Structure formats: C-alpha cells, structure tokens
SERO-4910 file (N, C-alpha, C, O; in steps of 0.05 Angstrom, whole numbers):
BEGIN
 pado doro    nc1    nc2    nc3   cac1   cac2   cac3    cc1    cc2    cc3    oc1    oc2    oc3
  Met    A   1994   2531   1555   2009   2507   1561   2010   2502   1591   2005   2479   1600
  Ala    A   2017   2523   1606   2020   2520   1635   1993   2512   1648   1992   2495   1665
  Glu    A   1971   2525   1638   1945   2520   1649   1937   2491   1643   1924   2478   1660
  Ser    A   1943   2481   1619   1936   2453   1612   1951   2434   1630   1940   2413   1638
  Arg    A   1976   2440   1638   1991   2423   1656   1978   2423   1683   1976   2402   1696
  Ile    A   1969   2446   1692   1956   2448   1718   1931   2430   1719   1925   2418   1740
  Leu    A   1917   2429   1697   1892   2414   1696   1896   2384   1694   1878   2368   1698
  Gln    A   1921   2375   1689   1926   2347   1687   1923   2333   1714   1927   2345   1735
  Glu    A   1915   2308   1713   1913   2292   1738   1941   2284   1747   1955   2270   1732
  Pro    A   1950   2293   1770   1976   2285   1779   1978   2256   1787   1957   2243   1793
  Glu    A   2002   2246   1788   2006   2218   1796   1999   2214   1825   2004   2231   1842
  Ala    A   1986   2191   1831   1979   2185   1858   2004   2175   1873   2024   2169   1861
  Ala    A   2002   2173   1899   2024   2163   1915   2031   2135   1906   2013   2119   1899
  Ser    A   2057   2128   1906   2066   2102   1898   2057   2080   1917   2058   2056   1910
  Gly    A   2050   2088   1942   2041   2069   1962   2041   2082   1989   2050   2104   1992
  Pro    A   2030   2068   2009   2031   2079   2036   2060   2084   2045   2078   2068   2039
  Ile    A   2065   2107   2058   2092   2114   2066   2101   2096   2089   2085   2089   2106
  Glu    A   2127   2089   2089   2138   2073   2110   2165   2085   2119   2179   2097   2103
  Ala    A   2170   2083   2144   2195   2094   2155   2219   2079   2145   2218   2054   2142
  Ile    A   2241   2093   2140   2266   2080   2134   2277   2071   2161   2282   2087   2179
  Pro    A   2281   2044   2164   2291   2034   2190   2317   2047   2198   2335   2050   2181
  Leu    A   2320   2054   2223   2345   2066   2233   2369   2048   2227   2390   2057   2222
  Ala    A   2365   2022   2229   2387   2003   2226   2399   2004   2198   2422   1996   2194
  Thr    A   2383   2013   2178   2393   2014   2151   2404   2041   2143   2414   2044   2121
  Gln    A   2403   2060   2161   2412   2087   2155   2441   2091   2166   2449   2081   2186
  Ser    A   2456   2107   2150   2482   2116   2160   2482   2146   2161   2479   2158   2182
  Ala    A   2485   2158   2137   2479   2187   2136   2449   2190   2141   2433   2174   2133
  Gly    A   2442   2212   2155   2414   2216   2160   2406   2207   2188   2383   2211   2196
  Val    A   2425   2195   2203   2419   2189   2231   2437   2207   2248   2461   2207   2244
  Val    A   2425   2222   2266   2441   2240   2282   2439   2233   2312   2417   2228   2322
  Asp    A   2461   2233   2325   2462   2228   2354   2459   2255   2368   2469   2276   2358
  Ala    A   2447   2255   2392   2447   2279   2408   2475   2285   2417   2490   2266   2422
  Pro    A   2483   2311   2419   2510   2317   2428   2515   2310   2457   2497   2311   2473
  Ala    A   2539   2302   2462   2547   2296   2490   2549   2323   2505   2549   2344   2492
  Glu    A   2550   2321   2531   2552   2346   2547   2578   2360   2539   2597   2347   2531
  Ala    A   2579   2386   2543   2602   2402   2536   2626   2392   2552   2624   2383   2575
  Ala    A   2650   2393   2539   2674   2383   2552   2680   2399   2578   2674   2423   2579
  Ala    A   2690   2385   2597   2696   2398   2623   2720   2416   2620   2736   2413   2602
  Asp    A   2723   2434   2639   2747   2451   2640   2771   2433   2642   2772   2416   2660
  Pro    A   2792   2437   2625   2815   2419   2626   2829   2418   2653   2843   2398   2659
  Thr    A   2826   2439   2669   2840   2439   2695   2825   2421   2715   2837   2413   2736
  Thr    A   2799   2416   2710   2784   2400   2729   2776   2373   2718   2767   2355   2733
  Ala    A   2780   2368   2692   2771   2344   2679   2783   2319   2692   2768   2300   2697
  Pro    A   2810   2318   2697   2821   2293   2709   2808   2286   2735   2801   2263   2740
  Thr    A   2803   2306   2753   2791   2301   2779   2763   2291   2775   2755   2272   2789
  Glu    A   2747   2304   2757   2720   2296   2753   2718   2268   2741   2701   2252   2749
  Ala    A   2737   2262   2723   2737   2235   2710   2742   2214   2731   2730   2193   2731
  Ala    A   2761   2220   2749   2768   2200   2770   2744   2196   2789   2738   2173   2797
  Ala    A   2730   2218   2795   2707   2216   2813   2685   2199   2799   2672   2183   2812
  Ala    A   2682   2204   2773   2661   2189   2759   2668   2159   2758   2650   2142   2760
  Glu    A   2694   2153   2755   2702   2125   2754   2697   2112   2781   2688   2089   2782
  Thr    A   2703   2126   2803   2698   2115   2830   2669   2110   2834   2661   2090   2845
  Ala    A   2652   2130   2826   2623   2127   2829   2613   2103   2814   2594   2089   2823
  Ala    A   2624   2098   2790   2615   2076   2774   2620   2049   2787   2604   2031   2784
  Thr    A   2642   2048   2802   2648   2022   2816   2631   2018   2841   2627   1996   2850
  Glu    A   2620   2041   2852   2604   2039   2876   2575   2032   2870   2563   2017   2885
  Ala    A   2564   2043   2849   2536   2038   2842   2532   2042   2812   2545   2059   2800
  Pro    A   2515   2026   2800   2510   2029   2771   2496   2055   2766   2480   2065   2782
  Ala    A   2503   2067   2743   2490   2093   2735   2461   2088   2729   2453   2067   2720
  Glu    A   2445   2109   2735   2416   2106   2731   2409   2100   2702   2391   2085   2697
  Ala    A   2425   2112   2683   2419   2108   2655   2422   2079   2647   2409   2070   2629
  Ser    A   2440   2064   2661   2445   2037   2654   2420   2019   2658   2418   1998   2646
  Ser    A   2402   2028   2675   2378   2013   2680   2356   2018   2659   2337   2003   2658
  Gly    A   2360   2038   2642   2341   2045   2622   2347   2029   2596   2370   2022   2592
  Ala    A   2327   2025   2580   2331   2011   2555   2328   2031   2532   2312   2049   2533
  Thr    A   2344   2026   2511   2341   2042   2487   2319   2030   2470   2319   2007   2463
  Val    A   2300   2047   2462   2275   2038   2448   2273   2053   2422   2278   2077   2421
  Val    A   2264   2040   2401   2259   2052   2375   2230   2060   2374   2212   2043   2379
  Phe    A   2224   2085   2367   2197   2095   2364   2192   2101   2334   2210   2112   2320
  Thr    A   2168   2094   2324   2161   2099   2296   2137   2117   2295   2117   2113   2309
  Ile    A   2137   2136   2277   2115   2154   2274   2090   2139   2265   2092   2122   2246
  Asp    A   2068   2144   2278   2042   2131   2272   2026   2149   2254   2016   2170   2262
  Gln    A   2023   2142   2228   2009   2159   2209   1980   2164   2217   1969   2185   2212
  Ser    A   1967   2144   2230   1939   2147   2237   1934   2169   2258   1912   2178   2262
  Ala    A   1956   2177   2272   1953   2197   2293   1972   2220   2288   1978   2235   2307
  Ser    A   1982   2224   2264   2001   2245   2258   1992   2260   2233   1976   2251   2217
  Gln    A   2002   2285   2230   1994   2301   2208   2017   2321   2202   2029   2333   2220
  Val    A   2022   2325   2176   2039   2347   2167   2021   2368   2154   2002   2361   2140
  Arg    A   2027   2393   2159   2012   2414   2145   2030   2438   2139   2049   2444   2153
  Phe    A   2024   2451   2116   2038   2476   2110   2017   2498   2110   1993   2493   2107
  Gln    A   2026   2522   2114   2008   2545   2116   2021   2570   2105   2044   2576   2111
  Leu    A   2006   2585   2089   2015   2611   2079   1991   2627   2070   1969   2616   2067
  Asp    A   1995   2653   2066   1973   2671   2058   1975   2678   2029   1997   2679   2017
  Glu    A   1952   2683   2016   1950   2692   1989   1926   2709   1985   1907   2709   2002
  Asp    A   1925   2725   1964   1901   2739   1956   1885   2722   1937   1895   2714   1915
  Leu    A   1860   2715   1944   1843   2699   1926   1818   2715   1921   1802   2721   1939
  Arg    A   1814   2722   1895   1792   2739   1887   1790   2765   1903   1769   2774   1911
  Gly    A   1814   2776   1908   1815   2802   1921   1814   2801   1951   1815   2822   1964
  Glu    A   1811   2778   1963   1810   2775   1992   1834   2759   2003   1842   2739   1991
  Arg    A   1845   2768   2025   1867   2754   2037   1857   2728   2049   1838   2727   2064
  Lys    A   1872   2706   2043   1863   2679   2052   1888   2664   2062   1909   2666   2050
  Thr    A   1883   2649   2083   1904   2631   2093   1900   2604   2081   1879   2591   2085
  Val    A   1920   2594   2067   1919   2568   2054   1932   2548   2072   1954   2552   2082
  Val    A   1918   2525   2076   1929   2504   2093   1928   2478   2077   1907   2471   2066
  Gly    A   1950   2464   2075   1951   2438   2062   1960   2417   2082   1977   2423   2099
  Thr    A   1948   2394   2080   1954   2373   2100   1958   2346   2087   1950   2341   2065
  Thr    A   1971   2328   2102   1974   2300   2095   1981   2284   2120   1993   2295   2139
  Asp    A   1972   2259   2121   1981   2242   2143   2004   2223   2134   2013   2206   2149
  Gln    A   2013   2228   2110   2034   2210   2099   2062   2221   2107   2076   2232   2090
  Val    A   2069   2216   2132   2095   2224   2142   2107   2200   2157   2092   2185   2170
  Ala    A   2133   2196   2154   2145   2172   2166   2173   2179   2176   2187   2196   2166
  Gly    A   2180   2165   2198   2207   2168   2209   2209   2152   2235   2190   2143   2246
  Gln    A   2234   2149   2243   2240   2134   2268   2260   2150   2285   2276   2165   2275
  Leu    A   2258   2145   2311   2279   2155   2329   2283   2133   2351   2265   2118   2357
  Ser    A   2307   2133   2362   2312   2115   2384   2323   2131   2408   2337   2151   2404
  Leu    A   2315   2123   2432   2323   2138   2455   2322   2121   2480   2308   2100   2482
  Asn    A   2337   2130   2500   2337   2119   2527   2328   2142   2544   2343   2162   2547
  Phe    A   2304   2140   2556   2294   2163   2572   2313   2171   2595   2313   2195   2602
  Ala    A   2328   2152   2605   2346   2159   2627   2372   2173   2618   2386   2185   2634
  Asp    A   2377   2172   2592   2401   2185   2581   2396   2195   2553   2401   2180   2534
  Leu    A   2386   2219   2551   2378   2229   2524   2402   2237   2507   2398   2244   2484
  Ser    A   2426   2235   2517   2449   2239   2500   2452   2217   2479   2467   2219   2460
  Gln    A   2437   2195   2484   2437   2172   2465   2416   2174   2443   2413   2156   2427
  Val    A   2401   2196   2443   2379   2198   2423   2390   2197   2395   2411   2209   2388
  Gln    A   2377   2182   2377   2383   2182   2349   2357   2188   2334   2336   2178   2340
  Val    A   2359   2206   2314   2336   2213   2298   2342   2206   2269   2362   2215   2258
  Gly    A   2324   2191   2257   2328   2183   2229   2316   2202   2209   2304   2223   2217
  Thr    A   2317   2196   2184   2306   2212   2162   2276   2214   2164   2263   2193   2169
  Ile    A   2265   2238   2162   2236   2242   2162   2227   2246   2133   2239   2263   2118
  Gln    A   2208   2231   2124   2197   2233   2097   2168   2242   2097   2152   2233   2114
  Ile    A   2161   2258   2077   2133   2267   2073   2126   2261   2044   2141   2269   2026
  Asn    A   2103   2248   2039   2095   2243   2011   2081   2268   2001   2058   2273   2008
  Ala    A   2095   2283   1983   2084   2308   1973   2060   2304   1955   2044   2322   1951
  Arg    A   2057   2280   1943   2034   2275   1926   2008   2274   1941   1987   2276   1929
  Thr    A   2009   2271   1967   1985   2269   1983   1977   2295   1997   1956   2295   2010
  Leu    A   1993   2316   1994   1985   2342   2006   1960   2352   1992   1957   2352   1968
  Ala    A   1941   2361   2009   1915   2371   1998   1906   2395   2013   1908   2397   2037
  Thr    A   1895   2415   1998   1882   2438   2009   1852   2436   2006   1842   2415   2000
  Asp    A   1838   2458   2009   1809   2458   2006   1800   2464   1977   1776   2468   1972
  Asn    A   1819   2464   1958   1813   2471   1931   1828   2452   1912   1852   2451   1912
  Asn    A   1813   2437   1896   1825   2417   1879   1842   2430   1857   1863   2419   1849
  Phe    A   1834   2453   1847   1850   2467   1827   1877   2475   1839   1898   2471   1826
  Arg    A   1877   2485   1863   1902   2492   1877   1919   2467   1881   1943   2467   1878
  Asn    A   1906   2445   1889   1921   2420   1893   1936   2412   1868   1960   2404   1870
  Arg    A   1923   2414   1845   1937   2406   1820   1959   2425   1814   1980   2417   1803
  Ala    A   1955   2451   1820   1977   2470   1815   2001   2464   1832   2024   2465   1823
  Ile    A   1996   2457   1857   2017   2450   1876   2032   2425   1866   2057   2425   1865
  Gln    A   2017   2405   1859   2029   2379   1851   2042   2380   1824   2064   2369   1820
  Asn    A   2028   2392   1804   2039   2391   1777   2060   2413   1771   2079   2408   1756
  Glu    A   2056   2436   1784   2074   2459   1777   2094   2466   1799   2118   2467   1795
  Ile    A   2083   2470   1823   2101   2481   1844   2120   2460   1855   2144   2465   1857
  Leu    A   2110   2437   1862   2127   2416   1874   2135   2395   1853   2154   2379   1858
  Asp    A   2122   2394   1830   2128   2374   1810   2129   2346   1822   2150   2332   1821
  Thr    A   2108   2338   1835   2108   2313   1850   2109   2288   1833   2116   2266   1843
  Asp    A   2104   2290   1807   2108   2267   1789   2137   2259   1789   2144   2235   1788
  Ser    A   2155   2279   1790   2184   2274   1790   2196   2272   1817   2215   2257   1822
  Phe    A   2184   2286   1837   2195   2287   1864   2173   2281   1884   2160   2299   1894
  Glu    A   2170   2255   1889   2147   2247   1906   2150   2254   1935   2131   2260   1948
  Phe    A   2175   2255   1945   2179   2258   1974   2194   2284   1981   2212   2292   1967
  Ile    A   2185   2296   2002   2199   2317   2016   2214   2303   2038   2203   2288   2053
  Thr    A   2240   2309   2041   2257   2294   2060   2272   2313   2079   2284   2333   2070
  Phe    A   2271   2307   2104   2287   2321   2124   2308   2302   2136   2301   2282   2148
  Thr    A   2333   2309   2132   2355   2292   2142   2368   2306   2166   2383   2325   2162
  Pro    A   2364   2297   2190   2375   2310   2214   2406   2309   2214   2418   2289   2206
  Thr    A   2418   2331   2223   2447   2332   2227   2455   2340   2255   2479   2339   2262
  Gly    A   2436   2349   2271   2443   2357   2298   2419   2362   2316   2397   2368   2306
  Ile    A   2423   2359   2342   2402   2364   2362   2413   2384   2382   2435   2381   2392
  Glu    A   2397   2405   2388   2406   2425   2407   2385   2429   2429   2361   2431   2423
  Gly    A   2394   2430   2454   2377   2438   2476   2362   2415   2489   2344   2421   2505
  Leu    A   2370   2390   2485   2357   2368   2499   2366   2368   2528   2389   2373   2534
  Pro    A   2347   2361   2546   2355   2357   2574   2370   2330   2577   2372   2315   2558
  Ala    A   2381   2325   2600   2396   2301   2604   2379   2276   2604   2387   2254   2596
  Ser    A   2354   2279   2614   2336   2256   2616   2307   2266   2615   2302   2290   2617
  Ala    A   2289   2247   2613   2260   2253   2614   2245   2230   2626   2254   2207   2625
  Ala    A   2222   2236   2638   2205   2215   2650   2177   2218   2639   2170   2238   2627
  Val    A   2161   2197   2644   2133   2198   2635   2119   2223   2646   2121   2229   2670
  Gly    A   2106   2238   2628   2092   2262   2636   2108   2287   2630   2097   2309   2630
  Asp    A   2134   2284   2625   2151   2308   2619   2146   2318   2590   2141   2302   2572
  Thr    A   2148   2344   2587   2149   2356   2561   2175   2370   2557   2184   2386   2574
  Val    A   2189   2364   2535   2216   2375   2530   2215   2391   2504   2201   2384   2485
  Ser    A   2231   2412   2503   2234   2428   2479   2263   2428   2470   2281   2430   2486
  Phe    A   2267   2426   2444   2294   2426   2433   2292   2433   2403   2271   2436   2392
  Ser    A   2316   2437   2391   2318   2444   2363   2329   2420   2348   2349   2408   2356
  Leu    A   2317   2413   2325   2327   2392   2308   2337   2405   2282   2322   2415   2266
  Val    A   2363   2403   2279   2377   2417   2256   2382   2396   2234   2389   2373   2240
  Gly    A   2379   2404   2209   2384   2385   2188   2382   2397   2160   2382   2421   2157
  Asp    A   2380   2379   2140   2378   2387   2112   2350   2380   2102   2342   2357   2103
  Leu    A   2336   2400   2091   2309   2396   2081   2310   2396   2050   2320   2415   2038
  Thr    A   2301   2374   2038   2301   2372   2009   2273   2374   1999   2255   2358   2006
  Ile    A   2268   2393   1981   2242   2397   1968   2248   2397   1938   2265   2413   1929
  Arg    A   2235   2380   1923   2242   2375   1895   2272   2367   1894   2279   2347   1908
  Asp    A   2288   2381   1879   2316   2373   1877   2335   2393   1890   2359   2395   1884
  Ile    A   2324   2409   1909   2340   2429   1923   2341   2422   1953   2320   2417   1965
  Thr    A   2365   2423   1964   2369   2417   1992   2380   2442   2006   2400   2454   1996
  Met    A   2368   2450   2028   2376   2473   2043   2376   2467   2073   2361   2449   2081
  Pro    A   2393   2480   2089   2392   2475   2118   2366   2485   2129   2355   2506   2121
  Ala    A   2356   2471   2149   2331   2479   2163   2332   2470   2192   2346   2452   2199
  Thr    A   2317   2485   2208   2316   2478   2237   2287   2476   2245   2271   2495   2241
  Phe    A   2279   2454   2257   2253   2451   2268   2254   2455   2298   2271   2444   2312
  Ala    A   2235   2472   2308   2231   2475   2337   2212   2453   2346   2190   2451   2336
  Val    A   2221   2436   2364   2206   2412   2372   2197   2414   2401   2213   2422   2418
  Glu    A   2173   2407   2406   2163   2403   2433   2150   2376   2434   2132   2369   2420
  Ala    A   2161   2359   2452   2152   2331   2454   2145   2324   2482   2157   2333   2501
  Thr    A   2124   2307   2485   2114   2298   2511   2117   2268   2513   2109   2254   2495
  Val    A   2128   2259   2535   2129   2230   2540   2103   2221   2552   2098   2225   2576
  Val    A   2086   2210   2536   2059   2201   2545   2061   2176   2562   2048   2174   2582
  Ser    A   2078   2158   2553   2083   2133   2568   2110   2122   2559   2123   2134   2542
  Asp    A   2118   2100   2571   2143   2087   2562   2142   2079   2533   2163   2074   2521
  Ser    A   2118   2077   2521   2116   2067   2494   2104   2087   2475   2098   2080   2452
  Gln    A   2100   2112   2483   2089   2132   2465   2099   2160   2471   2102   2169   2494
  Ile    A   2105   2174   2449   2114   2202   2450   2096   2218   2431   2091   2209   2408
  Thr    A   2086   2241   2439   2071   2259   2421   2085   2286   2421   2101   2293   2439
  Gly    A   2080   2301   2399   2092   2327   2398   2087   2342   2372   2072   2333   2356
  Ser    A   2101   2364   2369   2099   2380   2345   2126   2391   2338   2143   2397   2356
  Ala    A   2131   2395   2312   2156   2406   2302   2148   2428   2282   2131   2424   2265
  Thr    A   2161   2451   2284   2154   2474   2267   2179   2486   2254   2200   2489   2267
  Ala    A   2176   2493   2228   2198   2506   2214   2187   2526   2195   2163   2524   2187
  Ile    A   2203   2546   2187   2195   2565   2167   2212   2560   2142   2236   2558   2143
  Val    A   2198   2558   2119   2211   2552   2093   2207   2576   2075   2184   2586   2073
  Asn    A   2228   2586   2063   2226   2607   2043   2223   2596   2015   2240   2581   2006
  Arg    A   2201   2603   2002   2196   2591   1975   2219   2597   1956   2226   2579   1940
  Ala    A   2230   2621   1957   2251   2628   1938   2275   2610   1940   2288   2604   1919
  Glu    A   2282   2601   1964   2305   2584   1967   2302   2558   1953   2322   2545   1946
  Tyr    A   2278   2549   1949   2273   2523   1936   2262   2527   1908   2253   2508   1895
  Asp    A   2262   2552   1898   2252   2559   1872   2223   2549   1868   2217   2537   1847
  Leu    A   2207   2553   1888   2179   2544   1886   2162   2567   1875   2152   2585   1889
  Gln    A   2160   2567   1848   2146   2588   1834   2116   2584   1833   2107   2562   1828
  Ile    A   2101   2605   1837   2072   2604   1836   2064   2609   1807   2070   2629   1796
  Pro    A   2049   2590   1794   2040   2594   1767   2021   2618   1765   2006   2624   1784
  Ser    A   2022   2631   1742   2004   2654   1738   1976   2644   1731   1972   2633   1709
  Val    A   1958   2647   1749   1930   2638   1745   1911   2660   1754   1918   2677   1770
  Pro    A   1887   2661   1742   1868   2682   1749   1861   2682   1779   1859   2661   1791
  Asn    A   1857   2706   1790   1846   2709   1817   1864   2703   1840   1857   2705   1863
  Val    A   1890   2696   1834   1909   2690   1855   1932   2710   1853   1944   2713   1831
  Ala    A   1939   2723   1875   1961   2743   1875   1973   2745   1903   1962   2736   1923
  Asn    A   1997   2757   1904   2010   2763   1929   2013   2739   1948   2006   2740   1971
  Val    A   2023   2717   1936   2026   2693   1953   2051   2697   1970   2072   2705   1961
  Glu    A   2048   2691   1996   2069   2696   2016   2094   2680   2009   2092   2657   2000
  Glu    A   2117   2692   2014   2142   2679   2009   2149   2658   2030   2159   2637   2024
  Glu    A   2143   2664   2055   2149   2646   2077   2126   2626   2081   2103   2633   2083
  Val    A   2134   2601   2083   2115   2579   2087   2120   2567   2114   2142   2559   2120
  Glu    A   2099   2565   2130   2101   2552   2156   2097   2522   2153   2077   2513   2141
  Leu    A   2115   2506   2163   2113   2477   2161   2110   2465   2189   2127   2470   2206
  Tyr    A   2090   2448   2193   2084   2436   2219   2083   2406   2216   2073   2395   2197
  Ile    A   2095   2392   2235   2092   2363   2238   2081   2357   2265   2095   2361   2285
  Asp    A   2056   2349   2266   2044   2340   2292   2045   2309   2292   2034   2296   2275
  Phe    A   2059   2299   2311   2066   2270   2310   2059   2255   2335   2059   2266   2357
  Thr    A   2053   2230   2331   2052   2210   2352   2071   2187   2344   2069   2177   2321
  Ala    A   2089   2180   2361   2108   2159   2355   2105   2137   2376   2105   2143   2400
  Asn    A   2103   2113   2367   2099   2090   2385   2123   2072   2385   2137   2069   2365
  Ala    A   2128   2059   2407   2151   2040   2409   2146   2017   2389   2125   2006   2388
  Ser    A   2167   2011   2374   2165   1991   2354   2167   1963   2366   2165   1943   2352
***
C-alpha cells in the first residue's frame, strides 16, 4: 500500500508562488529590536542630549527612505541537504526549488526599522536527482497534496547593526516559527546579506531542522537506509525593491 502511494503522481503546484504583501500581514511581521535600554541613572541626561541634537540638525536616518524588497524567484533558490545510504554507499541528497516568496522593508540608515514578513516555500516543487525519491518526499514524507507550503513566520531579529550602506555585508539571526506539514516548531536562520545597491539585496539564510521534531518519517523502501536526522535548509535569495 505504501509503495503504491509513493508511485502515485503528486499534485502539481497550485500556481507560481507570490509574496504575502507586508501591508496585509499582522502576525508574521517582525520589527528589529530597538537598542537596549540605557542605564536608568544616565537615561534622562542622554534623552535630553538627544532632544537638543534633534533641534540642531536632522538625524541621518530621517534622510533615508523605508523601502519594501521582494524576493526574486528567478535569482533565488531554496535547498535542503542530508545524507543517506543508497545501495550501500553514503550519498548526500540535495533538493531544490526556486519557489520561495517573501518581503521585507527597511531603511538602510536605521536598521532598527527593519520588518520581515512571512517566508513561504512551495514544497510541491522541491526536486532531487531521483524521481522516485521526489515522489516519496511529496507523497509520503511531506504529504504535499495536503500541505503545499512550508512557512517561516519571523518573531525576532538578533544582531543587526545600526545601519548599512551599499557594499556592506551584515550578519544576523532571524528567529521565528517554522511550519512543515501541520507541525510548527521554533527555528533560527543564520543570515548573511549584502547590500548590492539601493534597490537590491542578496544573501543566504541557513537553519538546521530535525526530522523527528516534524514527524518526517522515511518510508521503508529497498536500497535506502540510515537517513540522517538533521536536515540542512538553505535559502539563497535576491530581493529587489518593489
């Protein structure tokens, strides 16, 4: 019975993936944290100084504009990677798709204003180098007929610098909730992003997913054994100003 299900043709993607606009999101949009609170013994003095400075000259951040960036599927890719024994030999399995979508808004002069929206991946489009494995992933492991999308909902950003300029590369952690099938677990992506221009950002985000936490069971099939529990998840992205 299980083998016949694996052999079934899985449902195709319902359509090209599109980002959920930031303006329509409430939960799922996370602001970068403000700077840590000042020492209470010095806060009044610093606040007064800041107020005085504001009247003398406009803050640099005020001259920057907040821009919405959208992931460009044609220049982006999601991939997962794990090891397995195939016909007695250790093999690294890699699955990929370009069907990833999401938006973020930011002001380069003041990164405390960064907002990151929900990131979606169409699981029906993930493909490896083996069609039989693809069907096992879609029909059995991920059940993509019922759960088309893998979703990451950000809840926090850690380690962002105060600002960035064209040519800068910044590293930070994006914390949130990762939903695979009908199970949601906390996850953290390590992100490295480069400001290519005022209208383009490129980068990569990496996380480790434990199969057991999402009840991702490997079907019993001939010649496959010792499938790794930890799955490496990568998002290589290009985001353009909308």
